[in-house]
N, C-alpha and C positions, 0 to 999 in steps of 0.2 A: 679479116680477111682472107683469104687462099689465096696463094702463089699464084700473079698473072690475073691479079685483078686490078681496077685503077685502084693507085697508090702502092703499088707493091712491085713494079715491073724495075724500077733499081736496085729495090733489093734481093728480087730474081737475079739479076744479069750479077749481082755481090759473092750471095749465098746460092747460088743455084738448087739441087736436085732437095740439098740439106733441109733449106723454109719448109717447116711447115705452115703457120701463120702471121700472119699480123695484126699488131693491136694498134689501137692509136686512144690514150688517154688522155682528158683536157681536166686541168685543175683548177678550179675561176676562182678561186681566190688568188693564188700564187697568178695568173694570165698566163697559165702554161699548156703546152700541145707534148707528151711523149709520145714518142711511137718504139714499140717495143717487137725485138724479133720471138721467134720461138724455132728454135733447129735441130735437127736432126745431130748430134756426134755423136754417136754408134751404131750400129746395127748384128746383130746377133742371133743367133735360130735359137728359139726358145719353144718347149713345151707347155702349158699349163699343168701340177699338178689335178688327178682327178679329184674333185671334194665328195665325200657323202652329205648327203643333202642332211641340213638340221632341223631335227624331229623332237619334238613333243615328248613327254611319257604318256600323253593322253591321247598322240595322234596315231590310226589306225593304218596298220601296213599290210599286205598280206606275203605271205610266209610260205614255202613248198615243205610242207612234213609229208614224209612219204607213206604209201599205206601198212608197208608192215613194223611201222616205228609204234605200233600198237599205245606204250606206256606214253612216249612224247603227245601222240596225237591227244588222245582221254585228259591227262593234262593243262594241255592247251586247251580243251574244251574246256575243262573246268574254271582255267580262268575267262571262261568266256569268246573264246575263240569260234568264230564262223564259220562254217565251211563252205567255199563256193563250188559245186561240181562241175562248173562247163568250164572255170579254167582251171580246175583241180589246185587250187592254193584254201588255208585257211586266212580268215581276217582279225587280227589281233592285235589290239592294243599294243606300241613301239615297247613302253615302260617293262608289260609281261612277256612280249619278245627277247626281250637282254634278261631276264630274269630266267627266263625258261631257257638259254643260249643257244636261239635260235635267229638272233638280230643278222648275222651271216649270211642268211635264207634269204633274205628279203628280196622279194622279187619288185623291182622296179615297172615305173609304168610307162 
C-alpha cells in the first residue's frame, strides 16, 4: 500500500516522507498478521554508468567506415559487409566488426 492509503495513516504520522510502502502479510497456520514497512534510510546523488548493449557475434551492426579507408572497406566486404549508401554505413556481423577492429565505430540506432 502507498503512504496515505487506508491502513497506512498512523505509519505516515510516525515515519513521514521516509515511508515508501506498507505490506500486510497473513500466516493462516499461525493465525497471525504481519505489517511491514519500507523506509528510505538515506538519499544521495547517483548517476548510472552507461552500459554497452550486449551483443552476440552474429548480430548485425552498423559501422562507419570512411571512403578513404579502402583496405579496411575491402576487408569488411570480404567478410560479408553490406554498404547502405543512404545511411553511409556498412552493416556487418558484430563478431566480424570486432575482428576488424572497428567495434568502437558501431553506430547506435
